[in-house]
C-alpha positions, 0 to 999 in steps of 0.5 A: 498495521502502520504505514512504517510496517508496510513499508519496510515488509514492501522493502524486503519483499522487493529485495527478495525478488530481485535476489530471487530473479538473480538467481533464476537467472543464474540457475537456467545459465549454469543447468548443463553447463557447469563443466564448462564454467568449472574449465571458464574458471580454471582458464582465467588462471591457465599458465598463471603460478596460483597462489593458496588464497586464490586457489581457495577461491577457485574451489569456492566459486565451484563449489558455489556453481554446483550449488546453483546446479542443484537449484530447482528452477520451479521452486525458485520461480514459486518462490519468486511469485510468492515474493512478489505477491507479498511485495504488492500486498504491502504496496496495496495496503500502504495505498490502503492506509493513505486512502483512510487517512485522506477520508479521514482528513475530510471528517476533523483534522488534529491541530497537531499534524500538518495536512501539508507534512501528511502528503509530503510524507505520501508523496516521498513513499509513493516515489520510493514505491513507484521506483521499485515497480519499475526496477522490479518490472525492467528486471524481469521482462529485461534482464531475466529469462522470458518467463520470468517475463511472463510472470510479471506480465499476468501478475501486473494484468490481474493485479491491474483488474484487482486495483480496478475492482478496489477504485469502485469499491470505494468511490462507492464507499465514498459516496456513501459515507457521502450522504451518511454524513449529509444525512447526519447534517440533515438530522442536525439542522432538524433538530436544531429547527424543530427545538427553534420551534419548540423554544417560541411555542413555549415563548409564545404560550409564556407570553399570552399567560402573561397578558391572560396575568396581567388582565386578570390582576388589570380588573381585579383592581379596578373592580 
């Protein structure tokens, strides 16, 4: 998955979580208070002449409130959790792609790719992810019913644990790959040394043969 695709998935899930939290908050506020809300909406225009257009808006708002009241908070909570998981999955995929980029950059770097440009792009995307993370955290903990704050706390604790496990696994893989590269380099050096030794041996044998041939020729000429 390209980084751009993963970033789009993260942004889409981020918007869905925000909308879900806002709707959940409204549902909890509306529950059992539909009549009171109707009265408040109508009370805003009490004693005033209401135009047909305003009357339509009042009825539309009452219909929206009635629709919100039908929503199931448990189902909304589950949907928020699903979207939150999708968002963090995209976050993790982006970090995984960054890690793969950095790992490949240590091996070989194309002349057509700027390391500085790649680093700047990673920095900008990470800043965007951090902003989304902070915004969702603030909304769920401070601007939503307590149960959403608890959901965030539990979810983040679980994610931190998984992130630590991934960090350990990546460090282990880095060490194994570094050892593998070192072994390959040693094999190449050993092969070059053996080839050089073989070349010297062949040259030495050729030189001895030449000496033998020259000595024999000289002996034959003086005989």
